[in-house]
N, CA, C, O and the ligand as a Tripos MOL2 file, in Angstrom:
@<TRIPOS>MOLECULE
protein
  273   271    69     0     0
PROTEIN
NO_CHARGES

@<TRIPOS>ATOM
      1 N         109.6740  102.2780   94.1320 N.3       1 MET1
      2 CA        110.0850  101.1750   95.0470 C.3       1 MET1
      3 C         109.1190  100.0370   94.9960 C.2       1 MET1
      4 O         107.9210  100.2060   94.7710 O.2       1 MET1
      5 N         109.6860   98.8480   95.2150 N.am      2 GLU2
      6 CA        108.8310   97.6500   95.3300 C.3       2 GLU2
      7 C         109.1840   96.9060   96.5640 C.2       2 GLU2
      8 O         110.3530   96.7960   96.9330 O.2       2 GLU2
      9 N         108.1600   96.3860   97.2160 N.am      3 THR3
     10 CA        108.4060   95.5690   98.3490 C.3       3 THR3
     11 C         107.4520   94.4100   98.3910 C.2       3 THR3
     12 O         106.3560   94.4780   97.8360 O.2       3 THR3
     13 N         107.8610   93.3390   99.0490 N.am      4 THR4
     14 CA        106.9230   92.1990   99.1920 C.3       4 THR4
     15 C         106.6730   91.9760  100.6620 C.2       4 THR4
     16 O         107.6050   91.7710  101.4390 O.2       4 THR4
     17 N         105.3930   92.0160  101.0480 N.am      5 LEU5
     18 CA        105.0330   91.8090  102.4530 C.3       5 LEU5
     19 C         104.4410   90.4180  102.6250 C.2       5 LEU5
     20 O         103.7310   89.9410  101.7400 O.2       5 LEU5
     21 N         104.7130   89.7710  103.7250 N.am      6 THR6
     22 CA        104.0640   88.5020  104.0380 C.3       6 THR6
     23 C         102.8020   88.7810  104.8490 C.2       6 THR6
     24 O         102.8520   89.4340  105.8910 O.2       6 THR6
     25 N         101.6770   88.2800  104.3580 N.am      7 VAL7
     26 CA        100.4410   88.5400  105.0570 C.3       7 VAL7
     27 C          99.8300   87.2090  105.4710 C.2       7 VAL7
     28 O          99.6710   86.2910  104.6670 O.2       7 VAL7
     29 N          99.4930   87.1400  106.7530 N.am      8 LYS8
     30 CA         98.8980   85.9040  107.3010 C.3       8 LYS8
     31 C          97.3950   85.9720  107.2440 C.2       8 LYS8
     32 O          96.8170   87.0270  107.5060 O.2       8 LYS8
     33 N          96.7540   84.8900  106.9110 N.am      9 GLY9
     34 CA         95.3040   84.8420  107.0000 C.3       9 GLY9
     35 C          94.5460   84.9810  105.7310 C.2       9 GLY9
     36 O          93.3170   84.9190  105.7370 O.2       9 GLY9
     37 N          95.2490   85.1720  104.6080 N.am     10 MET10
     38 CA         94.5600   85.3300  103.3430 C.3      10 MET10
     39 C          94.2660   83.9710  102.7590 C.2      10 MET10
     40 O          95.1850   83.1710  102.5860 O.2      10 MET10
     41 N          93.0210   83.6810  102.4500 N.am     11 SER11
     42 CA         92.6940   82.3260  102.0130 C.3      11 SER11
     43 C          91.9220   82.2550  100.6960 C.2      11 SER11
     44 O          91.9090   81.2110  100.0430 O.2      11 SER11
     45 N          91.2910   83.3320  100.3110 N.am     12 CYS12
     46 CA         90.4490   83.2500   99.1400 C.3      12 CYS12
     47 C          90.5280   84.5470   98.3830 C.2      12 CYS12
     48 O          91.2380   85.4780   98.7620 O.2      12 CYS12
     49 N          89.7410   84.5850   97.2450 N.am     13 ASN13
     50 CA         89.7610   85.7680   96.4060 C.3      13 ASN13
     51 C          89.2740   87.0290   97.0980 C.2      13 ASN13
     52 O          89.7250   88.1380   96.8130 O.2      13 ASN13
     53 N          88.3270   86.8190   98.0290 N.am     14 HIS14
     54 CA         87.8260   87.9560   98.7620 C.3      14 HIS14
     55 C          88.9460   88.5840   99.6170 C.2      14 HIS14
     56 O          89.0490   89.8070   99.7060 O.2      14 HIS14
     57 N          89.7830   87.7370  100.2420 N.am     15 CYS15
     58 CA         90.8790   88.2670  101.0000 C.3      15 CYS15
     59 C          91.8540   89.0610  100.1020 C.2      15 CYS15
     60 O          92.3590   90.1290  100.4480 O.2      15 CYS15
     61 N          92.0760   88.4450   98.9120 N.am     16 LYS16
     62 CA         92.9830   89.0650   97.9330 C.3      16 LYS16
     63 C          92.4480   90.5200   97.6010 C.2      16 LYS16
     64 O          93.2000   91.4940   97.5960 O.2      16 LYS16
     65 N          91.1370   90.5920   97.3350 N.am     17 MET17
     66 CA         90.5420   91.8870   96.9310 C.3      17 MET17
     67 C          90.6110   92.8610   98.0870 C.2      17 MET17
     68 O          90.8960   94.0420   97.8880 O.2      17 MET17
     69 N          90.3530   92.3790   99.2980 N.am     18 SER18
     70 CA         90.3650   93.2650  100.4860 C.3      18 SER18
     71 C          91.7350   93.8910  100.6910 C.2      18 SER18
     72 O          91.8450   95.0970  100.9140 O.2      18 SER18
     73 N          92.8140   93.0430  100.6140 N.am     19 VAL19
     74 CA         94.1190   93.5240  100.8400 C.3      19 VAL19
     75 C          94.5830   94.4240   99.7060 C.2      19 VAL19
     76 O          95.1650   95.4800   99.9550 O.2      19 VAL19
     77 N          94.3360   94.0240   98.4690 N.am     20 GLU20
     78 CA         94.7340   94.8560   97.3480 C.3      20 GLU20
     79 C          94.0310   96.1900   97.3730 C.2      20 GLU20
     80 O          94.6420   97.2410   97.1790 O.2      20 GLU20
     81 N          92.6890   96.1300   97.6250 N.am     21 GLY21
     82 CA         91.8840   97.3370   97.6770 C.3      21 GLY21
     83 C          92.3360   98.2960   98.7540 C.2      21 GLY21
     84 O          92.4290   99.5020   98.5260 O.2      21 GLY21
     85 N          92.6140   97.7680   99.9120 N.am     22 ALA22
     86 CA         93.0560   98.6380  101.0340 C.3      22 ALA22
     87 C          94.3590   99.3300  100.7320 C.2      22 ALA22
     88 O          94.5300  100.5000  101.0740 O.2      22 ALA22
     89 N          95.2950   98.6270  100.0910 N.am     23 LEU23
     90 CA         96.5640   99.1460   99.7640 C.3      23 LEU23
     91 C          96.4280  100.2380   98.6570 C.2      23 LEU23
     92 O          97.0110  101.3180   98.7460 O.2      23 LEU23
     93 N          95.6400   99.9010   97.6300 N.am     24 LYS24
     94 CA         95.5450  100.8020   96.4760 C.3      24 LYS24
     95 C          94.8280  102.1430   96.9120 C.2      24 LYS24
     96 O          94.9430  103.1540   96.2200 O.2      24 LYS24
     97 N          94.1160  102.1280   98.0290 N.am     25 LYS25
     98 CA         93.5010  103.3490   98.5320 C.3      25 LYS25
     99 C          94.4850  104.3410   99.1140 C.2      25 LYS25
    100 O          94.2090  105.5360   99.2290 O.2      25 LYS25
    101 N          95.6560  103.8030   99.4830 N.am     26 LEU26
    102 CA         96.6820  104.6770  100.1030 C.3      26 LEU26
    103 C          97.3290  105.5250   98.9960 C.2      26 LEU26
    104 O          97.6490  105.0460   97.9080 O.2      26 LEU26
    105 N          97.5020  106.7980   99.3330 N.am     27 ALA27
    106 CA         98.2060  107.6870   98.4290 C.3      27 ALA27
    107 C          99.6390  107.1760   98.2810 C.2      27 ALA27
    108 O         100.2910  106.8060   99.2570 O.2      27 ALA27
    109 N         100.1100  107.1670   97.0280 N.am     28 GLY28
    110 CA        101.4800  106.7500   96.8030 C.3      28 GLY28
    111 C         101.6770  105.3050   96.4260 C.2      28 GLY28
    112 O         102.7830  104.8940   96.0750 O.2      28 GLY28
    113 N         100.5800  104.5050   96.4970 N.am     29 ILE29
    114 CA        100.6840  103.1090   96.0340 C.3      29 ILE29
    115 C         100.0940  102.9750   94.6780 C.2      29 ILE29
    116 O          98.9140  103.2530   94.4650 O.2      29 ILE29
    117 N         100.9290  102.5410   93.7370 N.am     30 SER30
    118 CA        100.4780  102.4320   92.3400 C.3      30 SER30
    119 C          99.9830  101.0340   92.0360 C.2      30 SER30
    120 O          99.1170  100.8510   91.1810 O.2      30 SER30
    121 N         100.5310  100.0370   92.7350 N.am     31 ASP31
    122 CA        100.1040   98.6610   92.4600 C.3      31 ASP31
    123 C         100.2230   97.7760   93.6650 C.2      31 ASP31
    124 O         101.1140   97.9610   94.4950 O.2      31 ASP31
    125 N          99.3190   96.7990   93.7740 N.am     32 ALA32
    126 CA         99.4110   95.8400   94.8080 C.3      32 ALA32
    127 C          98.8980   94.5050   94.2490 C.2      32 ALA32
    128 O          97.7900   94.4170   93.7190 O.2      32 ALA32
    129 N          99.7100   93.5070   94.3800 N.am     33 LYS33
    130 CA         99.3290   92.1710   93.8430 C.3      33 LYS33
    131 C          99.5110   91.1130   94.8450 C.2      33 LYS33
    132 O         100.6230   90.8470   95.3020 O.2      33 LYS33
    133 N          98.4230   90.4990   95.1970 N.am     34 VAL34
    134 CA         98.4340   89.4150   96.1970 C.3      34 VAL34
    135 C          98.7520   88.0940   95.4930 C.2      34 VAL34
    136 O          98.2100   87.7950   94.4280 O.2      34 VAL34
    137 N          99.6470   87.3080   96.1140 N.am     35 ASN35
    138 CA         99.8630   85.9440   95.6890 C.3      35 ASN35
    139 C          99.2930   85.0580   96.8150 C.2      35 ASN35
    140 O          99.9400   84.8990   97.8500 O.2      35 ASN35
    141 N          98.1300   84.4980   96.6350 N.am     36 LEU36
    142 CA         97.4720   83.7230   97.6730 C.3      36 LEU36
    143 C          98.2370   82.5110   98.1050 C.2      36 LEU36
    144 O          98.2890   82.2060   99.2970 O.2      36 LEU36
    145 N          98.8470   81.7960   97.1530 N.am     37 GLU37
    146 CA         99.5760   80.5550   97.4780 C.3      37 GLU37
    147 C         100.7880   80.8650   98.3560 C.2      37 GLU37
    148 O         101.1040   80.1230   99.2860 O.2      37 GLU37
    149 N         101.4510   81.9630   98.0460 N.am     38 ALA38
    150 CA        102.6500   82.3310   98.7940 C.3      38 ALA38
    151 C         102.2760   83.1090  100.0620 C.2      38 ALA38
    152 O         103.0760   83.1930  100.9930 O.2      38 ALA38
    153 N         101.0970   83.6630  100.1010 N.am     39 GLY39
    154 CA        100.7400   84.4660  101.2420 C.3      39 GLY39
    155 C         101.4790   85.8260  101.2770 C.2      39 GLY39
    156 O         101.8410   86.3460  102.3330 O.2      39 GLY39
    157 N         101.6770   86.3610  100.0690 N.am     40 THR40
    158 CA        102.4210   87.6060  100.0620 C.3      40 THR40
    159 C         101.6580   88.6510   99.2040 C.2      40 THR40
    160 O         100.7550   88.3290   98.4320 O.2      40 THR40
    161 N         102.0720   89.8920   99.3880 N.am     41 VAL41
    162 CA        101.5700   90.9640   98.4960 C.3      41 VAL41
    163 C         102.7600   91.7730   98.0330 C.2      41 VAL41
    164 O         103.6070   92.1970   98.8190 O.2      41 VAL41
    165 N         102.7930   91.9690   96.7430 N.am     42 GLU42
    166 CA        103.8740   92.7660   96.1120 C.3      42 GLU42
    167 C         103.3370   94.1880   95.8970 C.2      42 GLU42
    168 O         102.3170   94.3800   95.2360 O.2      42 GLU42
    169 N         104.0130   95.1440   96.4420 N.am     43 VAL43
    170 CA        103.5190   96.4860   96.3940 C.3      43 VAL43
    171 C         104.4880   97.4000   95.6800 C.2      43 VAL43
    172 O         105.6860   97.4050   95.9600 O.2      43 VAL43
    173 N         103.9540   98.1700   94.7580 N.am     44 THR44
    174 CA        104.7370   99.1730   94.0360 C.3      44 THR44
    175 C         104.3420  100.5300   94.5720 C.2      44 THR44
    176 O         103.1680  100.8990   94.5290 O.2      44 THR44
    177 N         105.3220  101.2880   95.0850 N.am     45 TYR45
    178 CA        104.9520  102.5220   95.7870 C.3      45 TYR45
    179 C         106.0090  103.6230   95.6530 C.2      45 TYR45
    180 O         107.1690  103.4030   95.3030 O.2      45 TYR45
    181 N         105.5110  104.8270   95.9610 N.am     46 ASP46
    182 CA        106.4100  106.0150   95.9400 C.3      46 ASP46
    183 C         106.8570  106.2410   97.3880 C.2      46 ASP46
    184 O         106.0450  106.6100   98.2360 O.2      46 ASP46
    185 N         108.1240  106.0230   97.6670 N.am     47 GLU47
    186 CA        108.5770  106.0550   99.0570 C.3      47 GLU47
    187 C         108.5650  107.4730   99.6920 C.2      47 GLU47
    188 O         108.7670  107.6420  100.8950 O.2      47 GLU47
    189 N         108.3200  108.4740   98.8240 N.am     48 SER48
    190 CA        108.2120  109.8280   99.3900 C.3      48 SER48
    191 C         106.7940  110.1020   99.9130 C.2      48 SER48
    192 O         106.5730  111.0780  100.6290 O.2      48 SER48
    193 N         105.8330  109.2330   99.5520 N.am     49 LYS49
    194 CA        104.4450  109.4380   99.8870 C.3      49 LYS49
    195 C         103.8760  108.4210  100.9100 C.2      49 LYS49
    196 O         102.9070  108.6980  101.6160 O.2      49 LYS49
    197 N         104.4980  107.2790  100.9550 N.am     50 VAL50
    198 CA        103.9090  106.1850  101.7820 C.3      50 VAL50
    199 C         105.0480  105.3530  102.2910 C.2      50 VAL50
    200 O         106.0990  105.2500  101.6580 O.2      50 VAL50
    201 N         104.8230  104.7410  103.4770 N.am     51 ASN51
    202 CA        105.8240  103.8040  103.9800 C.3      51 ASN51
    203 C         105.2590  102.4790  104.3820 C.2      51 ASN51
    204 O         104.0430  102.2830  104.3890 O.2      51 ASN51
    205 N         106.1460  101.5590  104.7210 N.am     52 VAL52
    206 CA        105.6840  100.1680  104.9940 C.3      52 VAL52
    207 C         104.7800  100.1300  106.2420 C.2      52 VAL52
    208 O         103.8760   99.2970  106.3250 O.2      52 VAL52
    209 N         105.0180  101.0110  107.1910 N.am     53 ALA53
    210 CA        104.2230  101.0170  108.4110 C.3      53 ALA53
    211 C         102.7200  101.3280  108.0690 C.2      53 ALA53
    212 O         101.7930  100.7550  108.6420 O.2      53 ALA53
    213 N         102.5500  102.2730  107.0980 N.am     54 ALA54
    214 CA        101.1450  102.6230  106.6870 C.3      54 ALA54
    215 C         100.5270  101.4540  105.9790 C.2      54 ALA54
    216 O          99.3350  101.1930  106.1410 O.2      54 ALA54
    217 N         101.3210  100.7250  105.1790 N.am     55 MET55
    218 CA        100.7530   99.5590  104.4450 C.3      55 MET55
    219 C         100.3420   98.5060  105.4210 C.2      55 MET55
    220 O          99.2690   97.9150  105.2950 O.2      55 MET55
    221 N         101.2040   98.2560  106.4200 N.am     56 LYS56
    222 CA        100.9380   97.2750  107.4200 C.3      56 LYS56
    223 C          99.6470   97.5850  108.1570 C.2      56 LYS56
    224 O          98.8340   96.6980  108.4170 O.2      56 LYS56
    225 N          99.4720   98.8630  108.4910 N.am     57 GLU57
    226 CA         98.2910   99.2940  109.1970 C.3      57 GLU57
    227 C          97.0270   99.0850  108.3300 C.2      57 GLU57
    228 O          96.0050   98.6090  108.8250 O.2      57 GLU57
    229 N          97.1080   99.4440  107.0450 N.am     58 ALA58
    230 CA         96.0050   99.2860  106.1550 C.3      58 ALA58
    231 C          95.6170   97.8220  106.0270 C.2      58 ALA58
    232 O          94.4300   97.5100  105.9370 O.2      58 ALA58
    233 N          96.5850   96.9210  106.0170 N.am     59 ILE59
    234 CA         96.3050   95.5020  105.8550 C.3      59 ILE59
    235 C          95.7040   95.0140  107.1820 C.2      59 ILE59
    236 O          94.7180   94.2780  107.1720 O.2      59 ILE59
    237 N          96.2800   95.4110  108.3110 N.am     60 GLU60
    238 CA         95.7590   94.9540  109.6000 C.3      60 GLU60
    239 C          94.3150   95.4440  109.8430 C.2      60 GLU60
    240 O          93.5120   94.7560  110.4730 O.2      60 GLU60
    241 N          94.0180   96.6050  109.3460 N.am     61 ASP61
    242 CA         92.6580   97.1600  109.4590 C.3      61 ASP61
    243 C          91.6450   96.2090  108.7600 C.2      61 ASP61
    244 O          90.4710   96.1700  109.1310 O.2      61 ASP61
    245 N          92.1030   95.4700  107.7790 N.am     62 GLN62
    246 CA         91.2490   94.5120  107.0840 C.3      62 GLN62
    247 C          91.1450   93.1950  107.7960 C.2      62 GLN62
    248 O          90.3870   92.3170  107.3850 O.2      62 GLN62
    249 N          91.9030   93.0470  108.8640 N.am     63 GLY63
    250 CA         91.8410   91.8200  109.6400 C.3      63 GLY63
    251 C          92.9150   90.8010  109.3720 C.2      63 GLY63
    252 O          92.7540   89.6380  109.7430 O.2      63 GLY63
    253 N          93.9940   91.1820  108.7510 N.am     64 TYR64
    254 CA         95.0720   90.2800  108.4440 C.3      64 TYR64
    255 C          96.3410   90.7120  109.1430 C.2      64 TYR64
    256 O          96.5120   91.8890  109.4610 O.2      64 TYR64
    257 N          97.2450   89.7510  109.3860 N.am     65 ASP65
    258 CA         98.4960   90.1190  110.0580 C.3      65 ASP65
    259 C          99.6370   90.1840  109.0530 C.2      65 ASP65
    260 O          99.7140   89.4020  108.1050 O.2      65 ASP65
    261 N         100.5000   91.1280  109.2930 N.am     66 VAL66
    262 CA        101.6590   91.3070  108.3970 C.3      66 VAL66
    263 C         102.9210   90.8520  109.1340 C.2      66 VAL66
    264 O         103.1370   91.1820  110.3000 O.2      66 VAL66
    265 N         103.7050   90.1210  108.4510 N.am     67 GLU67
    266 CA        105.0460   89.6700  109.0250 C.3      67 GLU67
    267 C         106.1330   90.3200  108.2070 C.2      67 GLU67
    268 O         106.0390   90.4170  106.9840 O.2      67 GLU67
    269 N         107.1700   90.7670  108.8960 N.am     68 PHE68
    270 CA        108.3070   91.2840  108.1570 C.3      68 PHE68
    271 C         109.4170   90.2620  107.9580 C.2      68 PHE68
    272 O         110.4390   90.5720  107.3460 O.2      68 PHE68
    273 CU         89.0290   85.2030  101.9830 Cu       69 CU69
@<TRIPOS>BOND
     1     1     2 1
     2     2     3 1
     3     3     4 2
     4     3     5 am
     5     5     6 1
     6     6     7 1
     7     7     8 2
     8     7     9 am
     9     9    10 1
    10    10    11 1
    11    11    12 2
    12    11    13 am
    13    13    14 1
    14    14    15 1
    15    15    16 2
    16    15    17 am
    17    17    18 1
    18    18    19 1
    19    19    20 2
    20    19    21 am
    21    21    22 1
    22    22    23 1
    23    23    24 2
    24    23    25 am
    25    25    26 1
    26    26    27 1
    27    27    28 2
    28    27    29 am
    29    29    30 1
    30    30    31 1
    31    31    32 2
    32    31    33 am
    33    33    34 1
    34    34    35 1
    35    35    36 2
    36    35    37 am
    37    37    38 1
    38    38    39 1
    39    39    40 2
    40    39    41 am
    41    41    42 1
    42    42    43 1
    43    43    44 2
    44    43    45 am
    45    45    46 1
    46    46    47 1
    47    47    48 2
    48    47    49 am
    49    49    50 1
    50    50    51 1
    51    51    52 2
    52    51    53 am
    53    53    54 1
    54    54    55 1
    55    55    56 2
    56    55    57 am
    57    57    58 1
    58    58    59 1
    59    59    60 2
    60    59    61 am
    61    61    62 1
    62    62    63 1
    63    63    64 2
    64    63    65 am
    65    65    66 1
    66    66    67 1
    67    67    68 2
    68    67    69 am
    69    69    70 1
    70    70    71 1
    71    71    72 2
    72    71    73 am
    73    73    74 1
    74    74    75 1
    75    75    76 2
    76    75    77 am
    77    77    78 1
    78    78    79 1
    79    79    80 2
    80    79    81 am
    81    81    82 1
    82    82    83 1
    83    83    84 2
    84    83    85 am
    85    85    86 1
    86    86    87 1
    87    87    88 2
    88    87    89 am
    89    89    90 1
    90    90    91 1
    91    91    92 2
    92    91    93 am
    93    93    94 1
    94    94    95 1
    95    95    96 2
    96    95    97 am
    97    97    98 1
    98    98    99 1
    99    99   100 2
   100    99   101 am
   101   101   102 1
   102   102   103 1
   103   103   104 2
   104   103   105 am
   105   105   106 1
   106   106   107 1
   107   107   108 2
   108   107   109 am
   109   109   110 1
   110   110   111 1
   111   111   112 2
   112   111   113 am
   113   113   114 1
   114   114   115 1
   115   115   116 2
   116   115   117 am
   117   117   118 1
   118   118   119 1
   119   119   120 2
   120   119   121 am
   121   121   122 1
   122   122   123 1
   123   123   124 2
   124   123   125 am
   125   125   126 1
   126   126   127 1
   127   127   128 2
   128   127   129 am
   129   129   130 1
   130   130   131 1
   131   131   132 2
   132   131   133 am
   133   133   134 1
   134   134   135 1
   135   135   136 2
   136   135   137 am
   137   137   138 1
   138   138   139 1
   139   139   140 2
   140   139   141 am
   141   141   142 1
   142   142   143 1
   143   143   144 2
   144   143   145 am
   145   145   146 1
   146   146   147 1
   147   147   148 2
   148   147   149 am
   149   149   150 1
   150   150   151 1
   151   151   152 2
   152   151   153 am
   153   153   154 1
   154   154   155 1
   155   155   156 2
   156   155   157 am
   157   157   158 1
   158   158   159 1
   159   159   160 2
   160   159   161 am
   161   161   162 1
   162   162   163 1
   163   163   164 2
   164   163   165 am
   165   165   166 1
   166   166   167 1
   167   167   168 2
   168   167   169 am
   169   169   170 1
   170   170   171 1
   171   171   172 2
   172   171   173 am
   173   173   174 1
   174   174   175 1
   175   175   176 2
   176   175   177 am
   177   177   178 1
   178   178   179 1
   179   179   180 2
   180   179   181 am
   181   181   182 1
   182   182   183 1
   183   183   184 2
   184   183   185 am
   185   185   186 1
   186   186   187 1
   187   187   188 2
   188   187   189 am
   189   189   190 1
   190   190   191 1
   191   191   192 2
   192   191   193 am
   193   193   194 1
   194   194   195 1
   195   195   196 2
   196   195   197 am
   197   197   198 1
   198   198   199 1
   199   199   200 2
   200   199   201 am
   201   201   202 1
   202   202   203 1
   203   203   204 2
   204   203   205 am
   205   205   206 1
   206   206   207 1
   207   207   208 2
   208   207   209 am
   209   209   210 1
   210   210   211 1
   211   211   212 2
   212   211   213 am
   213   213   214 1
   214   214   215 1
   215   215   216 2
   216   215   217 am
   217   217   218 1
   218   218   219 1
   219   219   220 2
   220   219   221 am
   221   221   222 1
   222   222   223 1
   223   223   224 2
   224   223   225 am
   225   225   226 1
   226   226   227 1
   227   227   228 2
   228   227   229 am
   229   229   230 1
   230   230   231 1
   231   231   232 2
   232   231   233 am
   233   233   234 1
   234   234   235 1
   235   235   236 2
   236   235   237 am
   237   237   238 1
   238   238   239 1
   239   239   240 2
   240   239   241 am
   241   241   242 1
   242   242   243 1
   243   243   244 2
   244   243   245 am
   245   245   246 1
   246   246   247 1
   247   247   248 2
   248   247   249 am
   249   249   250 1
   250   250   251 1
   251   251   252 2
   252   251   253 am
   253   253   254 1
   254   254   255 1
   255   255   256 2
   256   255   257 am
   257   257   258 1
   258   258   259 1
   259   259   260 2
   260   259   261 am
   261   261   262 1
   262   262   263 1
   263   263   264 2
   264   263   265 am
   265   265   266 1
   266   266   267 1
   267   267   268 2
   268   267   269 am
   269   269   270 1
   270   270   271 1
   271   271   272 2
@<TRIPOS>SUBSTRUCTURE
     1 MET1         2 RESIDUE 1 A MET
     2 GLU2         6 RESIDUE 1 A GLU
     3 THR3        10 RESIDUE 1 A THR
     4 THR4        14 RESIDUE 1 A THR
     5 LEU5        18 RESIDUE 1 A LEU
     6 THR6        22 RESIDUE 1 A THR
     7 VAL7        26 RESIDUE 1 A VAL
     8 LYS8        30 RESIDUE 1 A LYS
     9 GLY9        34 RESIDUE 1 A GLY
    10 MET10       38 RESIDUE 1 A MET
    11 SER11       42 RESIDUE 1 A SER
    12 CYS12       46 RESIDUE 1 A CYS
    13 ASN13       50 RESIDUE 1 A ASN
    14 HIS14       54 RESIDUE 1 A HIS
    15 CYS15       58 RESIDUE 1 A CYS
    16 LYS16       62 RESIDUE 1 A LYS
    17 MET17       66 RESIDUE 1 A MET
    18 SER18       70 RESIDUE 1 A SER
    19 VAL19       74 RESIDUE 1 A VAL
    20 GLU20       78 RESIDUE 1 A GLU
    21 GLY21       82 RESIDUE 1 A GLY
    22 ALA22       86 RESIDUE 1 A ALA
    23 LEU23       90 RESIDUE 1 A LEU
    24 LYS24       94 RESIDUE 1 A LYS
    25 LYS25       98 RESIDUE 1 A LYS
    26 LEU26      102 RESIDUE 1 A LEU
    27 ALA27      106 RESIDUE 1 A ALA
    28 GLY28      110 RESIDUE 1 A GLY
    29 ILE29      114 RESIDUE 1 A ILE
    30 SER30      118 RESIDUE 1 A SER
    31 ASP31      122 RESIDUE 1 A ASP
    32 ALA32      126 RESIDUE 1 A ALA
    33 LYS33      130 RESIDUE 1 A LYS
    34 VAL34      134 RESIDUE 1 A VAL
    35 ASN35      138 RESIDUE 1 A ASN
    36 LEU36      142 RESIDUE 1 A LEU
    37 GLU37      146 RESIDUE 1 A GLU
    38 ALA38      150 RESIDUE 1 A ALA
    39 GLY39      154 RESIDUE 1 A GLY
    40 THR40      158 RESIDUE 1 A THR
    41 VAL41      162 RESIDUE 1 A VAL
    42 GLU42      166 RESIDUE 1 A GLU
    43 VAL43      170 RESIDUE 1 A VAL
    44 THR44      174 RESIDUE 1 A THR
    45 TYR45      178 RESIDUE 1 A TYR
    46 ASP46      182 RESIDUE 1 A ASP
    47 GLU47      186 RESIDUE 1 A GLU
    48 SER48      190 RESIDUE 1 A SER
    49 LYS49      194 RESIDUE 1 A LYS
    50 VAL50      198 RESIDUE 1 A VAL
    51 ASN51      202 RESIDUE 1 A ASN
    52 VAL52      206 RESIDUE 1 A VAL
    53 ALA53      210 RESIDUE 1 A ALA
    54 ALA54      214 RESIDUE 1 A ALA
    55 MET55      218 RESIDUE 1 A MET
    56 LYS56      222 RESIDUE 1 A LYS
    57 GLU57      226 RESIDUE 1 A GLU
    58 ALA58      230 RESIDUE 1 A ALA
    59 ILE59      234 RESIDUE 1 A ILE
    60 GLU60      238 RESIDUE 1 A GLU
    61 ASP61      242 RESIDUE 1 A ASP
    62 GLN62      246 RESIDUE 1 A GLN
    63 GLY63      250 RESIDUE 1 A GLY
    64 TYR64      254 RESIDUE 1 A TYR
    65 ASP65      258 RESIDUE 1 A ASP
    66 VAL66      262 RESIDUE 1 A VAL
    67 GLU67      266 RESIDUE 1 A GLU
    68 PHE68      270 RESIDUE 1 A PHE
    69 CU69       273 GROUP 0 **** ****
């Protein structure tokens, strides 16, 4: 599965690394790519292992807000 989440508050490469890193730590996520200009992150995941709520929580733990 692939999904694109809108993340508020990402402004630089550090934010990009934080969000991508937090997502990639979750079991079931094989890829996470932040687009800083668009303020989005594209996530490739196994829907039997992880869900969007867990991704949202991981991103929020880093201090960013997720919009659906
Ligand atoms: Cu930053």
